[in-house]
mmCIF file of the N, C-alpha and C atoms, coordinates in Angstrom:
data_MODEL
# 
_entry.id   MODEL 
# 
loop_
_atom_site.group_PDB 
_atom_site.id 
_atom_site.type_symbol 
_atom_site.label_atom_id 
_atom_site.label_alt_id 
_atom_site.label_comp_id 
_atom_site.label_asym_id 
_atom_site.label_entity_id 
_atom_site.label_seq_id 
_atom_site.pdbx_PDB_ins_code 
_atom_site.Cartn_x 
_atom_site.Cartn_y 
_atom_site.Cartn_z 
_atom_site.occupancy 
_atom_site.B_iso_or_equiv 
_atom_site.pdbx_formal_charge 
_atom_site.auth_seq_id 
_atom_site.auth_comp_id 
_atom_site.auth_asym_id 
_atom_site.auth_atom_id 
_atom_site.pdbx_PDB_model_num 
ATOM 1   N N  . UNK A 1 1  ? 5.186   1.115   3.126   1.00 0.00 ? 1  UNK A N  1 
ATOM 2   C CA . UNK A 1 1  ? 3.994   0.715   3.826   1.00 0.00 ? 1  UNK A CA 1 
ATOM 3   C C  . UNK A 1 1  ? 3.265   1.983   4.255   1.00 0.00 ? 1  UNK A C  1 
ATOM 4   N N  . UNK A 1 2  ? 2.000   2.068   3.887   1.00 0.00 ? 2  UNK A N  1 
ATOM 5   C CA . UNK A 1 2  ? 1.199   3.250   4.175   1.00 0.00 ? 2  UNK A CA 1 
ATOM 6   C C  . UNK A 1 2  ? -0.107  2.868   4.852   1.00 0.00 ? 2  UNK A C  1 
ATOM 7   N N  . UNK A 1 3  ? -0.552  3.738   5.734   1.00 0.00 ? 3  UNK A N  1 
ATOM 8   C CA . UNK A 1 3  ? -1.889  3.629   6.307   1.00 0.00 ? 3  UNK A CA 1 
ATOM 9   C C  . UNK A 1 3  ? -2.748  4.685   5.621   1.00 0.00 ? 3  UNK A C  1 
ATOM 10  N N  . UNK A 1 4  ? -4.025  4.412   5.467   1.00 0.00 ? 4  UNK A N  1 
ATOM 11  C CA . UNK A 1 4  ? -4.911  5.399   4.871   1.00 0.00 ? 4  UNK A CA 1 
ATOM 12  C C  . UNK A 1 4  ? -4.990  6.624   5.774   1.00 0.00 ? 4  UNK A C  1 
ATOM 13  N N  . UNK A 1 5  ? -5.041  6.409   7.073   1.00 0.00 ? 5  UNK A N  1 
ATOM 14  C CA . UNK A 1 5  ? -5.210  7.512   8.012   1.00 0.00 ? 5  UNK A CA 1 
ATOM 15  C C  . UNK A 1 5  ? -3.891  8.105   8.469   1.00 0.00 ? 5  UNK A C  1 
ATOM 16  N N  . UNK A 1 6  ? -3.344  9.026   7.704   1.00 0.00 ? 6  UNK A N  1 
ATOM 17  C CA . UNK A 1 6  ? -2.126  9.739   8.086   1.00 0.00 ? 6  UNK A CA 1 
ATOM 18  C C  . UNK A 1 6  ? -2.495  11.160  8.507   1.00 0.00 ? 6  UNK A C  1 
ATOM 19  N N  . UNK A 1 7  ? -1.731  11.759  9.413   1.00 0.00 ? 7  UNK A N  1 
ATOM 20  C CA . UNK A 1 7  ? -2.027  13.144  9.789   1.00 0.00 ? 7  UNK A CA 1 
ATOM 21  C C  . UNK A 1 7  ? -1.654  14.106  8.653   1.00 0.00 ? 7  UNK A C  1 
ATOM 22  N N  . UNK A 1 8  ? -2.546  15.019  8.343   1.00 0.00 ? 8  UNK A N  1 
ATOM 23  C CA . UNK A 1 8  ? -2.250  16.037  7.338   1.00 0.00 ? 8  UNK A CA 1 
ATOM 24  C C  . UNK A 1 8  ? -2.660  15.680  5.922   1.00 0.00 ? 8  UNK A C  1 
ATOM 25  N N  . UNK A 1 9  ? -2.566  14.425  5.564   1.00 0.00 ? 9  UNK A N  1 
ATOM 26  C CA . UNK A 1 9  ? -2.980  13.970  4.233   1.00 0.00 ? 9  UNK A CA 1 
ATOM 27  C C  . UNK A 1 9  ? -3.237  12.470  4.341   1.00 0.00 ? 9  UNK A C  1 
ATOM 28  N N  . UNK A 1 10 ? -4.122  11.967  3.525   1.00 0.00 ? 10 UNK A N  1 
ATOM 29  C CA . UNK A 1 10 ? -4.407  10.537  3.600   1.00 0.00 ? 10 UNK A CA 1 
ATOM 30  C C  . UNK A 1 10 ? -3.301  9.742   2.912   1.00 0.00 ? 10 UNK A C  1 
ATOM 31  N N  . UNK A 1 11 ? -3.197  8.495   3.276   1.00 0.00 ? 11 UNK A N  1 
ATOM 32  C CA . UNK A 1 11 ? -2.239  7.611   2.610   1.00 0.00 ? 11 UNK A CA 1 
ATOM 33  C C  . UNK A 1 11 ? -2.531  7.498   1.126   1.00 0.00 ? 11 UNK A C  1 
ATOM 34  N N  . UNK A 1 12 ? -3.810  7.586   0.758   1.00 0.00 ? 12 UNK A N  1 
ATOM 35  C CA . UNK A 1 12 ? -4.170  7.540   -0.665  1.00 0.00 ? 12 UNK A CA 1 
ATOM 36  C C  . UNK A 1 12 ? -3.653  8.774   -1.397  1.00 0.00 ? 12 UNK A C  1 
ATOM 37  N N  . UNK A 1 13 ? -3.727  9.937   -0.750  1.00 0.00 ? 13 UNK A N  1 
ATOM 38  C CA . UNK A 1 13 ? -3.184  11.156  -1.364  1.00 0.00 ? 13 UNK A CA 1 
ATOM 39  C C  . UNK A 1 13 ? -1.664  11.038  -1.530  1.00 0.00 ? 13 UNK A C  1 
ATOM 40  N N  . UNK A 1 14 ? -1.001  10.522  -0.510  1.00 0.00 ? 14 UNK A N  1 
ATOM 41  C CA . UNK A 1 14 ? 0.448   10.333  -0.612  1.00 0.00 ? 14 UNK A CA 1 
ATOM 42  C C  . UNK A 1 14 ? 0.778   9.344   -1.717  1.00 0.00 ? 14 UNK A C  1 
ATOM 43  N N  . UNK A 1 15 ? 0.022   8.259   -1.798  1.00 0.00 ? 15 UNK A N  1 
ATOM 44  C CA . UNK A 1 15 ? 0.214   7.280   -2.865  1.00 0.00 ? 15 UNK A CA 1 
ATOM 45  C C  . UNK A 1 15 ? 0.074   7.955   -4.223  1.00 0.00 ? 15 UNK A C  1 
ATOM 46  N N  . UNK A 1 16 ? -0.948  8.799   -4.399  1.00 0.00 ? 16 UNK A N  1 
ATOM 47  C CA . UNK A 1 16 ? -1.157  9.489   -5.671  1.00 0.00 ? 16 UNK A CA 1 
ATOM 48  C C  . UNK A 1 16 ? 0.049   10.358  -6.029  1.00 0.00 ? 16 UNK A C  1 
ATOM 49  N N  . UNK A 1 17 ? 0.601   11.051  -5.042  1.00 0.00 ? 17 UNK A N  1 
ATOM 50  C CA . UNK A 1 17 ? 1.778   11.898  -5.295  1.00 0.00 ? 17 UNK A CA 1 
ATOM 51  C C  . UNK A 1 17 ? 2.993   11.065  -5.676  1.00 0.00 ? 17 UNK A C  1 
ATOM 52  N N  . UNK A 1 18 ? 3.208   9.981   -4.961  1.00 0.00 ? 18 UNK A N  1 
ATOM 53  C CA . UNK A 1 18 ? 4.344   9.096   -5.264  1.00 0.00 ? 18 UNK A CA 1 
ATOM 54  C C  . UNK A 1 18 ? 4.164   8.488   -6.652  1.00 0.00 ? 18 UNK A C  1 
ATOM 55  N N  . UNK A 1 19 ? 2.964   8.016   -6.939  1.00 0.00 ? 19 UNK A N  1 
ATOM 56  C CA . UNK A 1 19 ? 2.694   7.369   -8.223  1.00 0.00 ? 19 UNK A CA 1 
ATOM 57  C C  . UNK A 1 19 ? 2.809   8.346   -9.396  1.00 0.00 ? 19 UNK A C  1 
ATOM 58  N N  . UNK A 1 20 ? 2.594   9.638   -9.155  1.00 0.00 ? 20 UNK A N  1 
ATOM 59  C CA . UNK A 1 20 ? 2.702   10.648  -10.214 1.00 0.00 ? 20 UNK A CA 1 
ATOM 60  C C  . UNK A 1 20 ? 4.150   10.951  -10.572 1.00 0.00 ? 20 UNK A C  1 
ATOM 61  N N  . UNK A 1 21 ? 5.085   10.603  -9.695  1.00 0.00 ? 21 UNK A N  1 
ATOM 62  C CA . UNK A 1 21 ? 6.505   10.860  -9.931  1.00 0.00 ? 21 UNK A CA 1 
ATOM 63  C C  . UNK A 1 21 ? 7.108   9.662   -10.665 1.00 0.00 ? 21 UNK A C  1 
ATOM 64  N N  . UNK A 1 22 ? 7.553   9.872   -11.879 1.00 0.00 ? 22 UNK A N  1 
ATOM 65  C CA . UNK A 1 22 ? 8.086   8.778   -12.705 1.00 0.00 ? 22 UNK A CA 1 
ATOM 66  C C  . UNK A 1 22 ? 9.233   8.040   -12.021 1.00 0.00 ? 22 UNK A C  1 
ATOM 67  N N  . UNK A 1 23 ? 10.006  8.750   -11.201 1.00 0.00 ? 23 UNK A N  1 
ATOM 68  C CA . UNK A 1 23 ? 11.140  8.106   -10.518 1.00 0.00 ? 23 UNK A CA 1 
ATOM 69  C C  . UNK A 1 23 ? 10.688  7.168   -9.409  1.00 0.00 ? 23 UNK A C  1 
ATOM 70  N N  . UNK A 1 24 ? 9.497   7.382   -8.890  1.00 0.00 ? 24 UNK A N  1 
ATOM 71  C CA . UNK A 1 24 ? 9.021   6.592   -7.755  1.00 0.00 ? 24 UNK A CA 1 
ATOM 72  C C  . UNK A 1 24 ? 7.885   5.635   -8.106  1.00 0.00 ? 24 UNK A C  1 
ATOM 73  N N  . UNK A 1 25 ? 7.379   5.752   -9.309  1.00 0.00 ? 25 UNK A N  1 
ATOM 74  C CA . UNK A 1 25 ? 6.195   4.991   -9.719  1.00 0.00 ? 25 UNK A CA 1 
ATOM 75  C C  . UNK A 1 25 ? 6.345   3.487   -9.533  1.00 0.00 ? 25 UNK A C  1 
ATOM 76  N N  . UNK A 1 26 ? 7.538   2.962   -9.687  1.00 0.00 ? 26 UNK A N  1 
ATOM 77  C CA . UNK A 1 26 ? 7.723   1.506   -9.603  1.00 0.00 ? 26 UNK A CA 1 
ATOM 78  C C  . UNK A 1 26 ? 7.950   1.004   -8.173  1.00 0.00 ? 26 UNK A C  1 
ATOM 79  N N  . UNK A 1 27 ? 7.988   1.913   -7.198  1.00 0.00 ? 27 UNK A N  1 
ATOM 80  C CA . UNK A 1 27 ? 8.182   1.498   -5.807  1.00 0.00 ? 27 UNK A CA 1 
ATOM 81  C C  . UNK A 1 27 ? 6.902   0.805   -5.334  1.00 0.00 ? 27 UNK A C  1 
ATOM 82  N N  . UNK A 1 28 ? 7.020   -0.443  -4.869  1.00 0.00 ? 28 UNK A N  1 
ATOM 83  C CA . UNK A 1 28 ? 5.817   -1.130  -4.393  1.00 0.00 ? 28 UNK A CA 1 
ATOM 84  C C  . UNK A 1 28 ? 5.302   -0.506  -3.097  1.00 0.00 ? 28 UNK A C  1 
ATOM 85  N N  . UNK A 1 29 ? 3.986   -0.441  -2.977  1.00 0.00 ? 29 UNK A N  1 
ATOM 86  C CA . UNK A 1 29 ? 3.354   0.144   -1.800  1.00 0.00 ? 29 UNK A CA 1 
ATOM 87  C C  . UNK A 1 29 ? 2.423   -0.896  -1.184  1.00 0.00 ? 29 UNK A C  1 
ATOM 88  N N  . UNK A 1 30 ? 2.566   -1.078  0.111   1.00 0.00 ? 30 UNK A N  1 
ATOM 89  C CA . UNK A 1 30 ? 1.699   -1.974  0.863   1.00 0.00 ? 30 UNK A CA 1 
ATOM 90  C C  . UNK A 1 30 ? 0.866   -1.107  1.799   1.00 0.00 ? 30 UNK A C  1 
ATOM 91  N N  . UNK A 1 31 ? -0.453  -1.181  1.668   1.00 0.00 ? 31 UNK A N  1 
ATOM 92  C CA . UNK A 1 31 ? -1.333  -0.435  2.553   1.00 0.00 ? 31 UNK A CA 1 
ATOM 93  C C  . UNK A 1 31 ? -1.736  -1.303  3.724   1.00 0.00 ? 31 UNK A C  1 
ATOM 94  N N  . UNK A 1 32 ? -1.842  -0.674  4.880   1.00 0.00 ? 32 UNK A N  1 
ATOM 95  C CA . UNK A 1 32 ? -2.412  -1.335  6.045   1.00 0.00 ? 32 UNK A CA 1 
ATOM 96  C C  . UNK A 1 32 ? -3.452  -0.386  6.611   1.00 0.00 ? 32 UNK A C  1 
ATOM 97  N N  . UNK A 1 33 ? -4.653  -0.927  6.818   1.00 0.00 ? 33 UNK A N  1 
ATOM 98  C CA . UNK A 1 33 ? -5.747  -0.076  7.260   1.00 0.00 ? 33 UNK A CA 1 
ATOM 99  C C  . UNK A 1 33 ? -6.894  -0.923  7.766   1.00 0.00 ? 33 UNK A C  1 
ATOM 100 N N  . UNK A 1 34 ? -7.797  -0.270  8.442   1.00 0.00 ? 34 UNK A N  1 
ATOM 101 C CA . UNK A 1 34 ? -9.079  -0.892  8.764   1.00 0.00 ? 34 UNK A CA 1 
ATOM 102 C C  . UNK A 1 34 ? -9.945  -0.649  7.531   1.00 0.00 ? 34 UNK A C  1 
ATOM 103 N N  . UNK A 1 35 ? -9.989  -1.599  6.630   1.00 0.00 ? 35 UNK A N  1 
ATOM 104 C CA . UNK A 1 35 ? -10.595 -1.420  5.310   1.00 0.00 ? 35 UNK A CA 1 
ATOM 105 C C  . UNK A 1 35 ? -12.099 -1.218  5.420   1.00 0.00 ? 35 UNK A C  1 
ATOM 106 N N  . UNK A 1 36 ? -12.550 -0.184  4.760   1.00 0.00 ? 36 UNK A N  1 
ATOM 107 C CA . UNK A 1 36 ? -13.988 0.048   4.621   1.00 0.00 ? 36 UNK A CA 1 
ATOM 108 C C  . UNK A 1 36 ? -14.340 -0.120  3.153   1.00 0.00 ? 36 UNK A C  1 
ATOM 109 N N  . UNK A 1 37 ? -15.614 -0.154  2.858   1.00 0.00 ? 37 UNK A N  1 
ATOM 110 C CA . UNK A 1 37 ? -16.029 -0.271  1.451   1.00 0.00 ? 37 UNK A CA 1 
ATOM 111 C C  . UNK A 1 37 ? -15.525 0.912   0.637   1.00 0.00 ? 37 UNK A C  1 
ATOM 112 N N  . UNK A 1 38 ? -15.576 2.091   1.232   1.00 0.00 ? 38 UNK A N  1 
ATOM 113 C CA . UNK A 1 38 ? -15.095 3.286   0.532   1.00 0.00 ? 38 UNK A CA 1 
ATOM 114 C C  . UNK A 1 38 ? -13.614 3.153   0.203   1.00 0.00 ? 38 UNK A C  1 
ATOM 115 N N  . UNK A 1 39 ? -12.812 2.714   1.160   1.00 0.00 ? 39 UNK A N  1 
ATOM 116 C CA . UNK A 1 39 ? -11.382 2.525   0.918   1.00 0.00 ? 39 UNK A CA 1 
ATOM 117 C C  . UNK A 1 39 ? -11.137 1.449   -0.129  1.00 0.00 ? 39 UNK A C  1 
ATOM 118 N N  . UNK A 1 40 ? -11.878 0.347   -0.057  1.00 0.00 ? 40 UNK A N  1 
ATOM 119 C CA . UNK A 1 40 ? -11.694 -0.745  -1.021  1.00 0.00 ? 40 UNK A CA 1 
ATOM 120 C C  . UNK A 1 40 ? -11.931 -0.246  -2.442  1.00 0.00 ? 40 UNK A C  1 
ATOM 121 N N  . UNK A 1 41 ? -12.926 0.603   -2.631  1.00 0.00 ? 41 UNK A N  1 
ATOM 122 C CA . UNK A 1 41 ? -13.200 1.180   -3.953  1.00 0.00 ? 41 UNK A CA 1 
ATOM 123 C C  . UNK A 1 41 ? -12.029 2.040   -4.411  1.00 0.00 ? 41 UNK A C  1 
ATOM 124 N N  . UNK A 1 42 ? -11.510 2.853   -3.510  1.00 0.00 ? 42 UNK A N  1 
ATOM 125 C CA . UNK A 1 42 ? -10.370 3.716   -3.850  1.00 0.00 ? 42 UNK A CA 1 
ATOM 126 C C  . UNK A 1 42 ? -9.133  2.885   -4.174  1.00 0.00 ? 42 UNK A C  1 
ATOM 127 N N  . UNK A 1 43 ? -8.906  1.810   -3.463  1.00 0.00 ? 43 UNK A N  1 
ATOM 128 C CA . UNK A 1 43 ? -7.763  0.933   -3.758  1.00 0.00 ? 43 UNK A CA 1 
ATOM 129 C C  . UNK A 1 43 ? -7.893  0.353   -5.171  1.00 0.00 ? 43 UNK A C  1 
ATOM 130 N N  . UNK A 1 44 ? -9.073  -0.158  -5.494  1.00 0.00 ? 44 UNK A N  1 
ATOM 131 C CA . UNK A 1 44 ? -9.282  -0.755  -6.825  1.00 0.00 ? 44 UNK A CA 1 
ATOM 132 C C  . UNK A 1 44 ? -9.095  0.278   -7.934  1.00 0.00 ? 44 UNK A C  1 
ATOM 133 N N  . UNK A 1 45 ? -9.642  1.498   -7.746  1.00 0.00 ? 45 UNK A N  1 
ATOM 134 C CA . UNK A 1 45 ? -9.510  2.541   -8.762  1.00 0.00 ? 45 UNK A CA 1 
ATOM 135 C C  . UNK A 1 45 ? -8.048  2.852   -9.060  1.00 0.00 ? 45 UNK A C  1 
ATOM 136 N N  . UNK A 1 46 ? -7.209  2.748   -8.057  1.00 0.00 ? 46 UNK A N  1 
ATOM 137 C CA . UNK A 1 46 ? -5.790  3.073   -8.216  1.00 0.00 ? 46 UNK A CA 1 
ATOM 138 C C  . UNK A 1 46 ? -4.941  1.861   -8.602  1.00 0.00 ? 46 UNK A C  1 
ATOM 139 N N  . UNK A 1 47 ? -5.533  0.695   -8.662  1.00 0.00 ? 47 UNK A N  1 
ATOM 140 C CA . UNK A 1 47 ? -4.767  -0.506  -8.997  1.00 0.00 ? 47 UNK A CA 1 
ATOM 141 C C  . UNK A 1 47 ? -3.861  -0.970  -7.863  1.00 0.00 ? 47 UNK A C  1 
ATOM 142 N N  . UNK A 1 48 ? -4.206  -0.598  -6.630  1.00 0.00 ? 48 UNK A N  1 
ATOM 143 C CA . UNK A 1 48 ? -3.404  -1.012  -5.475  1.00 0.00 ? 48 UNK A CA 1 
ATOM 144 C C  . UNK A 1 48 ? -3.611  -2.495  -5.264  1.00 0.00 ? 48 UNK A C  1 
ATOM 145 N N  . UNK A 1 49 ? -2.506  -3.226  -5.268  1.00 0.00 ? 49 UNK A N  1 
ATOM 146 C CA . UNK A 1 49 ? -2.558  -4.681  -5.277  1.00 0.00 ? 49 UNK A CA 1 
ATOM 147 C C  . UNK A 1 49 ? -2.657  -5.327  -3.905  1.00 0.00 ? 49 UNK A C  1 
ATOM 148 N N  . UNK A 1 50 ? -2.106  -4.695  -2.903  1.00 0.00 ? 50 UNK A N  1 
ATOM 149 C CA . UNK A 1 50 ? -2.009  -5.381  -1.616  1.00 0.00 ? 50 UNK A CA 1 
ATOM 150 C C  . UNK A 1 50 ? -2.425  -4.467  -0.479  1.00 0.00 ? 50 UNK A C  1 
ATOM 151 N N  . UNK A 1 51 ? -3.363  -4.946  0.332   1.00 0.00 ? 51 UNK A N  1 
ATOM 152 C CA . UNK A 1 51 ? -3.826  -4.219  1.507   1.00 0.00 ? 51 UNK A CA 1 
ATOM 153 C C  . UNK A 1 51 ? -3.925  -5.206  2.663   1.00 0.00 ? 51 UNK A C  1 
ATOM 154 N N  . UNK A 1 52 ? -3.312  -4.862  3.773   1.00 0.00 ? 52 UNK A N  1 
ATOM 155 C CA . UNK A 1 52 ? -3.447  -5.664  4.986   1.00 0.00 ? 52 UNK A CA 1 
ATOM 156 C C  . UNK A 1 52 ? -4.476  -5.007  5.886   1.00 0.00 ? 52 UNK A C  1 
ATOM 157 N N  . UNK A 1 53 ? -5.411  -5.785  6.350   1.00 0.00 ? 53 UNK A N  1 
ATOM 158 C CA . UNK A 1 53 ? -6.435  -5.250  7.238   1.00 0.00 ? 53 UNK A CA 1 
ATOM 159 C C  . UNK A 1 53 ? -5.956  -5.355  8.679   1.00 0.00 ? 53 UNK A C  1 
ATOM 160 N N  . UNK A 1 54 ? -6.048  -4.231  9.413   1.00 0.00 ? 54 UNK A N  1 
ATOM 161 C CA . UNK A 1 54 ? -5.639  -4.203  10.815  1.00 0.00 ? 54 UNK A CA 1 
ATOM 162 C C  . UNK A 1 54 ? -6.712  -4.842  11.679  1.00 0.00 ? 54 UNK A C  1 
ATOM 163 N N  . UNK A 1 55 ? -6.337  -5.537  12.699  1.00 0.00 ? 55 UNK A N  1 
ATOM 164 C CA . UNK A 1 55 ? -4.968  -5.942  13.029  1.00 0.00 ? 55 UNK A CA 1 
ATOM 165 C C  . UNK A 1 55 ? -4.547  -7.093  12.127  1.00 0.00 ? 55 UNK A C  1 
ATOM 166 N N  . UNK A 1 56 ? -3.282  -7.118  11.760  1.00 0.00 ? 56 UNK A N  1 
ATOM 167 C CA . UNK A 1 56 ? -2.798  -8.180  10.879  1.00 0.00 ? 56 UNK A CA 1 
ATOM 168 C C  . UNK A 1 56 ? -1.733  -8.995  11.594  1.00 0.00 ? 56 UNK A C  1 
ATOM 169 N N  . UNK A 1 57 ? -1.546  -10.178 11.099  1.00 0.00 ? 57 UNK A N  1 
ATOM 170 C CA . UNK A 1 57 ? -0.579  -11.124 11.637  1.00 0.00 ? 57 UNK A CA 1 
ATOM 171 C C  . UNK A 1 57 ? 0.803   -10.833 11.048  1.00 0.00 ? 57 UNK A C  1 
ATOM 172 N N  . UNK A 1 58 ? 1.836   -10.967 11.839  1.00 0.00 ? 58 UNK A N  1 
ATOM 173 C CA . UNK A 1 58 ? 3.197   -10.713 11.368  1.00 0.00 ? 58 UNK A CA 1 
ATOM 174 C C  . UNK A 1 58 ? 3.540   -11.588 10.169  1.00 0.00 ? 58 UNK A C  1 
ATOM 175 N N  . UNK A 1 59 ? 3.069   -12.820 10.155  1.00 0.00 ? 59 UNK A N  1 
ATOM 176 C CA . UNK A 1 59 ? 3.346   -13.703 9.015   1.00 0.00 ? 59 UNK A CA 1 
ATOM 177 C C  . UNK A 1 59 ? 2.704   -13.180 7.734   1.00 0.00 ? 59 UNK A C  1 
ATOM 178 N N  . UNK A 1 60 ? 1.530   -12.564 7.855   1.00 0.00 ? 60 UNK A N  1 
ATOM 179 C CA . UNK A 1 60 ? 0.879   -11.959 6.683   1.00 0.00 ? 60 UNK A CA 1 
ATOM 180 C C  . UNK A 1 60 ? 1.683   -10.768 6.173   1.00 0.00 ? 60 UNK A C  1 
ATOM 181 N N  . UNK A 1 61 ? 2.236   -9.976  7.095   1.00 0.00 ? 61 UNK A N  1 
ATOM 182 C CA . UNK A 1 61 ? 3.079   -8.848  6.704   1.00 0.00 ? 61 UNK A CA 1 
ATOM 183 C C  . UNK A 1 61 ? 4.313   -9.330  5.958   1.00 0.00 ? 61 UNK A C  1 
ATOM 184 N N  . UNK A 1 62 ? 4.976   -10.329 6.494   1.00 0.00 ? 62 UNK A N  1 
ATOM 185 C CA . UNK A 1 62 ? 6.187   -10.869 5.860   1.00 0.00 ? 62 UNK A CA 1 
ATOM 186 C C  . UNK A 1 62 ? 5.856   -11.418 4.474   1.00 0.00 ? 62 UNK A C  1 
ATOM 187 N N  . UNK A 1 63 ? 4.782   -12.166 4.358   1.00 0.00 ? 63 UNK A N  1 
ATOM 188 C CA . UNK A 1 63 ? 4.390   -12.735 3.064   1.00 0.00 ? 63 UNK A CA 1 
ATOM 189 C C  . UNK A 1 63 ? 4.058   -11.629 2.062   1.00 0.00 ? 63 UNK A C  1 
ATOM 190 N N  . UNK A 1 64 ? 3.402   -10.570 2.516   1.00 0.00 ? 64 UNK A N  1 
ATOM 191 C CA . UNK A 1 64 ? 3.042   -9.462  1.626   1.00 0.00 ? 64 UNK A CA 1 
ATOM 192 C C  . UNK A 1 64 ? 4.276   -8.726  1.128   1.00 0.00 ? 64 UNK A C  1 
ATOM 193 N N  . UNK A 1 65 ? 5.229   -8.487  2.013   1.00 0.00 ? 65 UNK A N  1 
ATOM 194 C CA . UNK A 1 65 ? 6.471   -7.815  1.612   1.00 0.00 ? 65 UNK A CA 1 
ATOM 195 C C  . UNK A 1 65 ? 7.217   -8.667  0.595   1.00 0.00 ? 65 UNK A C  1 
ATOM 196 N N  . UNK A 1 66 ? 7.293   -9.957  0.837   1.00 0.00 ? 66 UNK A N  1 
ATOM 197 C CA . UNK A 1 66 ? 7.975   -10.857 -0.116  1.00 0.00 ? 66 UNK A CA 1 
ATOM 198 C C  . UNK A 1 66 ? 7.266   -10.843 -1.470  1.00 0.00 ? 66 UNK A C  1 
ATOM 199 N N  . UNK A 1 67 ? 5.945   -10.782 -1.452  1.00 0.00 ? 67 UNK A N  1 
ATOM 200 C CA . UNK A 1 67 ? 5.176   -10.761 -2.688  1.00 0.00 ? 67 UNK A CA 1 
ATOM 201 C C  . UNK A 1 67 ? 5.407   -9.493  -3.502  1.00 0.00 ? 67 UNK A C  1 
ATOM 202 N N  . UNK A 1 68 ? 5.509   -8.354  -2.816  1.00 0.00 ? 68 UNK A N  1 
ATOM 203 C CA . UNK A 1 68 ? 5.621   -7.068  -3.512  1.00 0.00 ? 68 UNK A CA 1 
ATOM 204 C C  . UNK A 1 68 ? 7.066   -6.669  -3.848  1.00 0.00 ? 68 UNK A C  1 
ATOM 205 N N  . UNK A 1 69 ? 7.999   -7.083  -3.022  1.00 0.00 ? 69 UNK A N  1 
ATOM 206 C CA . UNK A 1 69 ? 9.387   -6.636  -3.191  1.00 0.00 ? 69 UNK A CA 1 
ATOM 207 C C  . UNK A 1 69 ? 10.058  -7.389  -4.335  1.00 0.00 ? 69 UNK A C  1 
ATOM 208 N N  . UNK A 1 70 ? 10.843  -6.667  -5.124  1.00 0.00 ? 70 UNK A N  1 
ATOM 209 C CA . UNK A 1 70 ? 11.603  -7.347  -6.169  1.00 0.00 ? 70 UNK A CA 1 
ATOM 210 C C  . UNK A 1 70 ? 12.670  -8.234  -5.546  1.00 0.00 ? 70 UNK A C  1 
ATOM 211 N N  . UNK A 1 71 ? 13.024  -9.318  -6.215  1.00 0.00 ? 71 UNK A N  1 
ATOM 212 C CA . UNK A 1 71 ? 14.064  -10.202 -5.668  1.00 0.00 ? 71 UNK A CA 1 
ATOM 213 C C  . UNK A 1 71 ? 15.412  -9.470  -5.567  1.00 0.00 ? 71 UNK A C  1 
ATOM 214 N N  . UNK A 1 72 ? 16.153  -9.799  -4.562  1.00 0.00 ? 72 UNK A N  1 
ATOM 215 C CA . UNK A 1 72 ? 17.478  -9.207  -4.346  1.00 0.00 ? 72 UNK A CA 1 
ATOM 216 C C  . UNK A 1 72 ? 18.508  -10.107 -5.018  1.00 0.00 ? 72 UNK A C  1 
ATOM 217 N N  . UNK A 1 73 ? 19.341  -9.504  -5.858  1.00 0.00 ? 73 UNK A N  1 
ATOM 218 C CA . UNK A 1 73 ? 20.380  -10.261 -6.551  1.00 0.00 ? 73 UNK A CA 1 
ATOM 219 C C  . UNK A 1 73 ? 21.431  -10.722 -5.548  1.00 0.00 ? 73 UNK A C  1 
ATOM 220 N N  . UNK A 1 74 ? 21.878  -11.932 -5.706  1.00 0.00 ? 74 UNK A N  1 
ATOM 221 C CA . UNK A 1 74 ? 22.878  -12.490 -4.791  1.00 0.00 ? 74 UNK A CA 1 
ATOM 222 C C  . UNK A 1 74 ? 24.260  -12.007 -5.122  1.00 0.00 ? 74 UNK A C  1 
# 
């Protein structure tokens, strides 16, 4: 889970670094932010599938994690 506004580097920059690493590329990322038009464009360009707009409801967070996370084998 990443916020766009991180100290030192943006969440989008961190996402780009993680996505560039073949070992980490398949890790699902959930963004949470106060979405602006500029951010929405950047999310689409990167193929980011899920963004929660702050403030968000706990049920929305749980549903988003379930949607992005791979199923756990029993």
